[in-house]
N, C-alpha and C positions, 0 to 999 in steps of 0.2 A: 125815696129817690136813691139814697146811698146803697140800699139793699139791691135796687135795680141795676146800678152800675157794677156792683161787685159780681152780680150774677152774669152780666155781660162780659166782664173781664175774665171771669172763670171760664165762660163759654169760649171766649177768644183764645185763651191759653190752650184749652183743649183742642180748638180747631187748628192752631198754628204750631203748637209745641212739638207735636210728633214729627211734622215735616222738617222743622228746624233741626231737631235732634238727628233725624235721618241724614239731612244735608251735612251736618257737622261730621257725622260718622263716615259719610262717603268721602268728604274732604280729607279726613284723617287717613282713610285707607289709601286714597290716591297719593297723599303725601308720603306715606310709608313705602308704597310701591315705587314712587319716583326716586326716593332715597336709595332703595334697594337696587334699582336699575343703575343709578349713578355709581354706587359702590362696585357693582359688577363691572361697569364700563372702565372704571379706574383700575380695578384689579386686572382686567383683560389687557389694558394698555401697558400696565407695569409688566405683565407676563410677556407681552410681545416685545417690549423694550429690552427685557432681560435676554430674550432669545436672540434679538438682533445684535445685542452687545456681544453675546457668546459667539455668534457667527462671525462678527467682525474680527474679534480677537483670535478665533481659530484660523480665519483666513490669513491674518497677519503671521501667525506661527507657521502655517503651512508654507507660505511664500518664502519665509526666512529659511526654512529647511530646504526648500527647493534650491535657493541660491547657494547654500553650502554644498549640497549634493552635486549641483552642476559644476561647482568649482572643482570638486574632487574628480569629476570625469576627465578634466584636462590633464590629470596626472596619471591616469591609468593607461595600460598598454593594450587593452582589448582582449584580456584573457577570460576564460569562463568564470573565474572568481569575481570578476568585475561586474557580472550581471546583477549582483545584489544591489549595487549602487543605482543602476538604471531602473531596476524594479521598484526601488524605494522612491525614486523621482516620480515614477508613474503613480504610485500610491499617494504621494503628497500632492501632486497636481490634481488628481481626481478629488481628493479631500478639499483642496482649495476651491476648486470649481463648484463643488457642492455647497460650500459655505457662502460663496459669492451669490449663488442662485437663491439662497435662503434669505438674502437681504431684499427688502422691498424696492428693488431698482429695476427699471425696465431694461430690456435687451438693447435698446437704443443707447442707453447710458454706459453699459458695460460690455457690449457685444465683443469688442476687440480684445478686451482683457480676458473674457471667458475663452475666446478662441486661442489666445496665447497659452493659457493654462492647459487647454485640451491638447494643443499641438505639442507642447513641451513633454507632457506625459506620454503621448502617443509616439513621439519621436524616440523617447527613451525606451519604450517597449519594443519598437522596431530594432533599435540597436542591440538590445538584450537578446532578441531572437536571432539576430545576425551573428552575434558572438557565439551563441550556443550552437549554431549550425557550423561553426568552424571558420567563419569568415572574420577577418580582422577589421580594423577601423581605418578609413581612408583619411587623407589630409583634409578633404572637403568636409567630412563628418566632424573632425575636430574643430574645424572653422565654424560649422553650424552650432556645435555645442558651446563654443566660445561666445557666439552671438546670443544664444539663449541665456547663458550665464549673465551676460551684460544686461539683457532685458529684465531678467529676474531681479538683478541688483537694483535696477531703476524702479521697478514696481515695488520692491521691498522698501526702498527709500521713501517713495511717495506715500505708502501706507503708514510708515512710521511717522512721517510728518503729520498725517491725519490723526494718528494716535496721540501725538503731542497736543494737537488742537483740541481733541476730545478731552484729554486729561486736564487741560487748563480752562475748559469751559467755552472755548471759542467755537467748537463744533459739538453737535449733540446727535447721538444715534437716535434719540427719541424723536428728532425731527422727521426721520424717515417713517416713523409710525404714523405721525400726523399726515405726512405727505402721501403715504400709501392710501389713507382714507380718501384723499382728494385726487387720487390717481395721478400723482405727480403732475400737477397742472401744467399743461403744455406750454413750453416756452418760459416757464417760471420755476425752474428747479430750486429746491432748498439749497442752502449753502453746502450741506453735507453731500447731497446728490450732485451738486455742481463739482465738488472735489473729485468724486468718482468719475464724472464726465471728463474732467480735465486729465485724469490719469488715462482714461480710455483714448482720448485724442492723441496723447503722446505715444500710446502703444500702436496707433495707426501709422505712425511714422516709420515703423520697422519694416524690413523687407519681407516678402512672402516666403513661406517655408514649404518646399516641395520634397516629398519623400514617399516611401511606400506604406502609407497608413491612411485610415479613413478620414482624418481631419486635414489631410494635405491640401494646400491651396489649389493644386492643379485640378482637383475634382470639381471645383466651382466653375472651371473653364471647359469642362468636358462637353464635347459636341456630339449630338446623336449620329450614330454610324449607319442607322438603317433607313435613312430618308433618301429617296431618289425621285427624280422628275422635276418638272417645272412648278413654279409657284401657282397657287390657285386663288380664286376669289371667294368671298363669303357665299355667293349664290352657288358656286360649284360645291362648296363644303356642305351645303344643305342637301344637294342631290346625292353626294357621296354617302353621307350618313344614312339617308333614307333607304338607299339600296343595300347598305351593309348590314343593318340591324336585322334581328330575327323578330318580326312584329307579331302582335297578337292576331289570331285568326279573325277575319271579318271586321277588322278595325282599320279605318283609314286615318291618316295623320296629315297635319299641316306643319310644314317645316319652317322654323324661324331661326335666323342667325341672331344670337343674343350678345355677342361680344367677342373679344379676342383674348387669347392667353399668351402670356409672355414668359412662360417658364422655360425649362430646358428644351422643350419641343414647342416652339411658337406655333400658334394656329388659331382656329375659330371655334367658338362655343356655339352649339346648335341644339335647339329643342324641337322634338317631334311631339305635337299636341294632338290627342284624339279629336277628330272633328265632330263626332256625335256628342251632343250635350249630355253631361252626366257620366261619360265614360272615364274610367281611371286608367292610369298607365302612361303618364308622360315619360318620354325617353329623352334623357339629356346626354350629350356626348361632346367629344372634342375631335377636330380634324386638323392635321398638320397643314401649315401653309405651304411648306415645300413638299410637293409630290401628292398632297391630298390623301395621306394615310390616316385611317381611323385610329386615334390614339386610345380612346376608351369610350364606353357608353354604359348607361345604367337605366333599366326600366323600373319605374317606381310602383308598378301594380302590386296588389296584394297577392300572396301565394296561398293557394288552397291546400287541401289535404294531399299528402304525398302519395303518388300512385306508381312512381318509378323507383327502381332500386339503383344502387351505385353503378353497376355495370351498364344498365340501360342509359343512365345519364352520361356516363363516360363515352358511350358510343355516339350519343347526340353531340357531345362536345367536339369529338374528333371529326365527325362528319361536317359540322359547321365550319371548323377551321379549314378543312380541305377545300370546301366550297368557296372560301374567301381567300384562297391563295396561300395558305400556310401549309406547306407540304412536309411530309415525313415527321409529323409531330408525335410525341409519345407523352403519356400521362405519367407524372411523377408521384405527386401527393394530392390528397384531397381533404376537405373539411366540411362537415355538415353544419348548416346555419339556418334554423327556422324554415324547414321544408325546402331549402335550396342547398346546393352543393357547389363548393368552389374547387375547381381543378387547377393545378399548376402543370403546365405543359411546356415541353422544350423540343427542339428539332434534333434529329440524328443525322450526322453527315459521315458517310463511309463507316458506319457502325460506331461512331464516337458521339457520345451525348454532349450537347452544347448547352451547358447550364446557364451561361449569361443571357441567352436569347429566350427569356421566359415570357410566357403569355398566361394570363389568368382568365378563366371562364367561369361564369356563374350560371348554373342550370337550375331552373325551377322544377321541383320534383312533382308538381301536380300535372304538368303537361309536356315537360321536356323543352320548353322555350329557353333560349339563351337570353337571360335577363341582365347579364353583366359581362363586360369584355374589357380587358386592360392589357394593352400591348406596350406600355411605357418602357418596361425592361427590354423587350425585343427591339423596339425602335432605337433605343439608346445604344444597344450592343451589336445588333446583327450586321454582319459583313461577310464577304467571301473569305473563307479561311483556307489556308494551306495546312492540311493535317500533317504534322511531322512524323517521321519514323521513330518509334520508341527506341531508346538506347538500352533499356533493360527489359526483360521479359516479364510476363504476368507472374511466373513462378518466383522470379527475383523480388517482385513487389510483395507477394504473399510472405516471403521470408523476412520482410521489413517490419511486419506488424507483430504485436504481442503473440508469442507462441500459445498463450492460453486462449486466444480467440479462435472460436470455431468458425472457419471461413465457409461462407455459403455461396459466394459468387465473386467474379471479377470482371470489370469492363473498363474500357478507356473512356475518358471524359475530359472536356475542357471546363475548368471551374473558374469562377471569378474570385479575385482577392478583395480585401478591404479597400484597396486603393484603385479599384476598377480595372486592374490589370488581369491577365488570364494566365492560367497554368495548365499544362498538359499532364494529366495524371492517370494512374490506375485507381479506379474506385473499387476498393476491397470491402465487400460486405461480410459481416459476421456477427457472432453473438458472444457475449461474455456474461456469465451469471444470468443467462436468460434474457438479457437486454440486447437490443440491436444497435449496431454501430456501422458507420461508413468511415473508412480510413482512406485518405487520398495520398498515394505515394507518387511523387513526381516521376514521370516516364522517361525523363532525360537524366536527372541527377540522382534519382533513387532516394531523395530526402522526403520526409513527411510534409505535405503541403497543408493538410487540414484534417481534423477529426470531428465527425458529427455524430450525435446520438439521436436515434429515431424514437419518437414518442408515439406510441400507439394508444388511442383512446376510442371511446364509442363514437366520437364525432369524426375520426379520421386519423391520418398520419401526419406528424409534424417533425421537423428537425430542430435541433438546438446544439 
């Protein structure tokens, strides 16, 4: 009997022993893996925490420098040597803005603070450029600098208060790490995030800043110049887009109004859906409420093998624009993208190129269909212009550029500025060291308005 039990026990051990050992091995492996994951997570959190700490203290240092530099601007007289201070303000503000964006805080919490930093640097850059061109500083500009100095001082004070709370443990930058994981739960910001929110709310109490720069407040209030006519309905928008687009051959569409847009050009969203089941190529677009102008459209069909060259595609683009009422358009630059080509086109008026009134067209190189259209630039800027008489000659303009530049052409143009203003300039084309440049010399004052470098690549021509 005893021998029988022992044999059963031995058989049982053989039957269950191996699975138990395997189970223990798996448990041990899972435990080690989990421990490793935990260590990696902790290391990652520590790394993020260190980065956020560094960004916060760098932000603090940059804002402190801004306050000191803005104070110095109140003592300068606007001489060329003073531009170094304004350039340094721009560098510090850009650095502060970069550090602010590296913190895990939503734009909703710090949007006004970020805007203040951008505007301060931008304003300083504009003043530096103004001084370099020989213009002095006005009393109004000194007043604006004084206001910026006061705001920088307030921001600096608030950030230092936060630093003190961080130092004595009442606030923790690591909170932001955890909050970032939870995407800053809506309506329930951490105490650190709430501190930034409080600063931002105070910044919103300061007046708007209007000047000749890309972050100027007046740009947010810019109204489209190119809209004319009565307001239209959503049904009318469907008909307008259907007649405007360049459809695929032998395809019929069903038009649907899908919503409204409330951007700078308010209007209606419209989809054109192929009626034949299985057909691809839905066309989506926008039509302005005022006047029923097509703002943009895009055909989503796949593009086949290219059969057209650039010149054939350009001819299709110009012909399409002419047929849709865009007269005297010329092609500037183009870029190839996946068997399609994007053209930038502008109008000419009395031989003057009007760069602000830009239209983009997307031509499919398999059959020449216009699969994309974007007239947002044109509709925002287009208006009837009185072309002034130049006060300097083309030869005078050529004499303003670097004598080492090999000049290849000159023409008159109206160009846009960063602040959505316009300048009347000579566009002087030329080469330096084999590279192409466009230098814009103001046709009234003779000063340099802008310099662009042309980048030629296998995909097209771009400017920078």
